[in-house]
N, C-alpha and C positions, 0 to 999 in steps of 0.2 A: 658663217660665223666670221667676224672680223678679228684681227689681232689687236692686242693692246696698243701697238704702235699706230695702226690704222685708226683706231678710236681716237687716240690723242691727236693725230694729224688732222682729223676732221673737226675735233672739238676746240683745239687751242687757238686757231685763227679768230674764233669768235670772241675770245677774251681780249678786251681793248688793250691791256698791258702787253700781252704777247704780240698782238698785231703791231703796236707801236715799236716794240723792240725789234721785231722782224723788219719793219719798214725802215728803221734806222740803219740796219745792217744790209739793206738791199744793195747799195753800191759795192760793198765788199763781196757779196754773193755773186754779183755780176762779174767782178774782176776775177774771182776764183773760177767761175765757169769759163771765161775766155782763156785763162791760163791753162785750163784742162783741155780745151779744144785745139789750141795752137799746135802742139806737137803732132796731133793726129792729122790736122790739115797739112802739116809739113811732111807727113809720112815718116815720122821719127819714133823709134822705140825709146824707152827710158835710157837705155845704155847709150844710144846714139846721141840723144839730147845731152846726157851727162858729158860725153866726150867733147861735144861742141862747146859746152859751157865750162869745161875744165873742172868738173866736179865728179861726184860718184853717183851711181844709180840709186843708192839709198837716199841721197839728198833729193833727187828728182821724185822719188816715191813720197817723201815728206811734203814736197811742194804740191804734188797732186792730191794729197790728203788734206791740204790746207793747214799743215802744221808749221809752215814757214813761207816767207815770200822771197822770190828771187830778185836779183838786180834786174830792173826793168830793161836796161840797155843790153845786158848779156842774154837775157831770155829772148828779147826781140831779135837780136842778131842770130842766135842759135836756131830759131824757128822760122827765120825769114819773114818776121812780122814787123809791124810798125806800131809802137805804143802811142795811144792817143788819150788825152784827158779832155773831158767835157764837163767843166764845172757848171753848176747851176745854182741859182738863188733859190732858197727855200722860202 
């Protein structure tokens, strides 16, 4: 037996309106995923990342949950990453 969430997850992408909305947000999902992976790649805990960024652990938790966006420059410096943008024509 599947859960209501699993049912919706399987059914919703077939809806053209849902798929269009998801596709429109795809770049944001990609950015969020990269932001979540960067501290792990750098071997940093939330507290360590917060210290490097001059903020608090609770702010980092909100970043990881997608509730806010960090300064690209401070995040990249804190994680030893390099931010890159790849614009494309639609």
